[in-house]
ZAKOLDREN-176557 format. One record per residue (C-alpha): x negated, y negated, z negated; residue number from 1; residue in one letter. Coordinates in pm, whole numbers. Layout:
residues N
@c1: X; c2: Y; c3: Z; pos: NUM; code: A .
...
//
This chain:
residues 131
@c1: -74; c2: -1378; c3: 1938; pos: 1; code: M .
@c1: -313; c2: -1135; c3: 1774; pos: 2; code: S .
@c1: -321; c2: -1074; c3: 1401; pos: 3; code: A .
@c1: -565; c2: -1286; c3: 1212; pos: 4; code: Q .
@c1: -857; c2: -1094; c3: 1068; pos: 5; code: T .
@c1: -949; c2: -1100; c3: 703; pos: 6; code: L .
@c1: -1276; c2: -1271; c3: 795; pos: 7; code: T .
@c1: -1090; c2: -1551; c3: 973; pos: 8; code: Q .
@c1: -851; c2: -1588; c3: 681; pos: 9; code: F .
@c1: -1138; c2: -1595; c3: 434; pos: 10; code: Q .
@c1: -1308; c2: -1871; c3: 636; pos: 11; code: Q .
@c1: -981; c2: -2064; c3: 650; pos: 12; code: Q .
@c1: -951; c2: -2042; c3: 269; pos: 13; code: V .
@c1: -1305; c2: -2173; c3: 236; pos: 14; code: S .
@c1: -1223; c2: -2466; c3: 464; pos: 15; code: D .
@c1: -907; c2: -2573; c3: 279; pos: 16; code: V .
@c1: -993; c2: -2501; c3: -84; pos: 17; code: L .
@c1: -1076; c2: -2833; c3: -245; pos: 18; code: L .
@c1: -927; c2: -2854; c3: -593; pos: 19; code: R .
@c1: -1035; c2: -2518; c3: -732; pos: 20; code: H .
@c1: -1397; c2: -2476; c3: -632; pos: 21; code: R .
@c1: -1498; c2: -2361; c3: -980; pos: 22; code: S .
@c1: -1510; c2: -1987; c3: -1032; pos: 23; code: L .
@c1: -1322; c2: -2029; c3: -1361; pos: 24; code: L .
@c1: -1049; c2: -2229; c3: -1186; pos: 25; code: D .
@c1: -1017; c2: -1968; c3: -913; pos: 26; code: V .
@c1: -1006; c2: -1685; c3: -1167; pos: 27; code: M .
@c1: -725; c2: -1853; c3: -1360; pos: 28; code: S .
@c1: -530; c2: -1935; c3: -1043; pos: 29; code: K .
@c1: -573; c2: -1575; c3: -924; pos: 30; code: Y .
@c1: -435; c2: -1449; c3: -1255; pos: 31; code: G .
@c1: -145; c2: -1694; c3: -1235; pos: 32; code: Q .
@c1: -64; c2: -1591; c3: -880; pos: 33; code: S .
@c1: -62; c2: -1223; c3: -981; pos: 34; code: G .
@c1: 184; c2: -1304; c3: -1258; pos: 35; code: A .
@c1: 398; c2: -1496; c3: -1007; pos: 36; code: A .
@c1: 413; c2: -1188; c3: -782; pos: 37; code: V .
@c1: 532; c2: -979; c3: -1075; pos: 38; code: N .
@c1: 786; c2: -1247; c3: -1171; pos: 39; code: R .
@c1: 926; c2: -1261; c3: -817; pos: 40; code: A .
@c1: 971; c2: -883; c3: -816; pos: 41; code: V .
@c1: 1137; c2: -896; c3: -1158; pos: 42; code: A .
@c1: 1375; c2: -1167; c3: -1037; pos: 43; code: K .
@c1: 1475; c2: -942; c3: -747; pos: 44; code: S .
@c1: 1598; c2: -698; c3: -1009; pos: 45; code: V .
@c1: 1734; c2: -927; c3: -1281; pos: 46; code: T .
@c1: 1868; c2: -1228; c3: -1093; pos: 47; code: E .
@c1: 1946; c2: -1112; c3: -740; pos: 48; code: C .
@c1: 2004; c2: -742; c3: -799; pos: 49; code: G .
@c1: 1904; c2: -639; c3: -448; pos: 50; code: C .
@c1: 1681; c2: -373; c3: -603; pos: 51; code: I .
@c1: 1738; c2: -170; c3: -917; pos: 52; code: E .
@c1: 1493; c2: 11; c3: -1141; pos: 53; code: L .
@c1: 1560; c2: 344; c3: -1305; pos: 54; code: N .
@c1: 1231; c2: 439; c3: -1465; pos: 55; code: A .
@c1: 1172; c2: 767; c3: -1642; pos: 56; code: R .
@c1: 890; c2: 1006; c3: -1712; pos: 57; code: K .
@c1: 744; c2: 1161; c3: -1398; pos: 58; code: Q .
@c1: 786; c2: 1538; c3: -1396; pos: 59; code: G .
@c1: 448; c2: 1687; c3: -1311; pos: 60; code: F .
@c1: 414; c2: 2061; c3: -1279; pos: 61; code: S .
@c1: 114; c2: 2282; c3: -1214; pos: 62; code: D .
@c1: 317; c2: 2526; c3: -1005; pos: 63; code: D .
@c1: 386; c2: 2294; c3: -709; pos: 64; code: I .
@c1: 147; c2: 2191; c3: -434; pos: 65; code: N .
@c1: 47; c2: 1833; c3: -353; pos: 66; code: L .
@c1: 296; c2: 1791; c3: -68; pos: 67; code: E .
@c1: 581; c2: 1903; c3: -290; pos: 68; code: Q .
@c1: 460; c2: 1665; c3: -563; pos: 69; code: A .
@c1: 478; c2: 1371; c3: -318; pos: 70; code: K .
@c1: 842; c2: 1450; c3: -252; pos: 71; code: V .
@c1: 929; c2: 1517; c3: -615; pos: 72; code: K .
@c1: 769; c2: 1207; c3: -770; pos: 73; code: L .
@c1: 991; c2: 902; c3: -792; pos: 74; code: H .
@c1: 921; c2: 534; c3: -725; pos: 75; code: H .
@c1: 1197; c2: 438; c3: -970; pos: 76; code: H .
@c1: 1351; c2: 189; c3: -729; pos: 77; code: M .
@c1: 1690; c2: 185; c3: -560; pos: 78; code: N .
@c1: 1799; c2: -56; c3: -290; pos: 79; code: G .
@c1: 1605; c2: -282; c3: -56; pos: 80; code: E .
@c1: 1485; c2: -637; c3: -89; pos: 81; code: L .
@c1: 1719; c2: -897; c3: 55; pos: 82; code: C .
@c1: 1565; c2: -1151; c3: 291; pos: 83; code: E .
@c1: 1544; c2: -1423; c3: 22; pos: 84; code: L .
@c1: 1365; c2: -1198; c3: -227; pos: 85; code: C .
@c1: 1140; c2: -1052; c3: 41; pos: 86; code: K .
@c1: 1042; c2: -1404; c3: 149; pos: 87; code: D .
@c1: 974; c2: -1511; c3: -211; pos: 88; code: A .
@c1: 758; c2: -1206; c3: -281; pos: 89; code: I .
@c1: 568; c2: -1246; c3: 48; pos: 90; code: Q .
@c1: 495; c2: -1609; c3: -41; pos: 91; code: N .
@c1: 363; c2: -1512; c3: -384; pos: 92; code: E .
@c1: 156; c2: -1228; c3: -237; pos: 93; code: L .
@c1: 12; c2: -1474; c3: 15; pos: 94; code: G .
@c1: -89; c2: -1713; c3: -263; pos: 95; code: R .
@c1: -245; c2: -1421; c3: -451; pos: 96; code: N .
@c1: -439; c2: -1320; c3: -139; pos: 97; code: L .
@c1: -550; c2: -1683; c3: -99; pos: 98; code: F .
@c1: -707; c2: -1690; c3: -445; pos: 99; code: Y .
@c1: -855; c2: -1343; c3: -401; pos: 100; code: M .
@c1: -1021; c2: -1471; c3: -84; pos: 101; code: S .
@c1: -1142; c2: -1782; c3: -268; pos: 102; code: A .
@c1: -1297; c2: -1564; c3: -539; pos: 103; code: M .
@c1: -1467; c2: -1353; c3: -273; pos: 104; code: C .
@c1: -1605; c2: -1670; c3: -113; pos: 105; code: N .
@c1: -1748; c2: -1798; c3: -439; pos: 106; code: L .
@c1: -1906; c2: -1462; c3: -519; pos: 107; code: L .
@c1: -2046; c2: -1405; c3: -170; pos: 108; code: G .
@c1: -1825; c2: -1102; c3: -102; pos: 109; code: I .
@c1: -1660; c2: -1034; c3: 233; pos: 110; code: Q .
@c1: -1295; c2: -933; c3: 199; pos: 111; code: L .
@c1: -1336; c2: -710; c3: 506; pos: 112; code: D .
@c1: -1606; c2: -520; c3: 317; pos: 113; code: D .
@c1: -1380; c2: -478; c3: 13; pos: 114; code: V .
@c1: -1101; c2: -337; c3: 230; pos: 115; code: V .
@c1: -1340; c2: -112; c3: 422; pos: 116; code: A .
@c1: -1493; c2: 21; c3: 99; pos: 117; code: Q .
@c1: -1153; c2: 92; c3: -54; pos: 118; code: E .
@c1: -1033; c2: 253; c3: 268; pos: 119; code: S .
@c1: -1342; c2: 474; c3: 265; pos: 120; code: G .
@c1: -1261; c2: 583; c3: -90; pos: 121; code: K .
@c1: -906; c2: 667; c3: 12; pos: 122; code: C .
@c1: -1030; c2: 869; c3: 310; pos: 123; code: S .
@c1: -1294; c2: 1052; c3: 109; pos: 124; code: T .
@c1: -1106; c2: 1108; c3: -216; pos: 125; code: L .
@c1: -754; c2: 1129; c3: -76; pos: 126; code: G .
@c1: -508; c2: 1204; c3: -354; pos: 127; code: L .
@c1: -789; c2: 1210; c3: -608; pos: 128; code: F .
@c1: -855; c2: 838; c3: -564; pos: 129; code: N .
@c1: -790; c2: 676; c3: -901; pos: 130; code: L .
@c1: -599; c2: 374; c3: -768; pos: 131; code: T .
//
């Protein structure tokens, strides 16, 4: 089975979205779903413990090159998601993607175009992309 395209997914969202057809409703649900993603990640740390955070100031230096900086910079995370936490986070990310697609539909924006535009920025700007 081939992977579903963003266009197909966006059409599917349009077909099934009934309750939240208002842009304001979709915006609030999108915000809620983003918070739910963050909460699921936090629960992986605080309730399950499958991942740990050890955040500290990133040590930037002008005397190292970009490749060395990639290796030196930390993601502040230890461990790996267990299957339960991974499943929970994937579900919340899916809901977030659903409402992002719904917002795109209401605003007449193609999600494929958004991804292509952002990919173009990454290709053109590389490490200087401000995301």
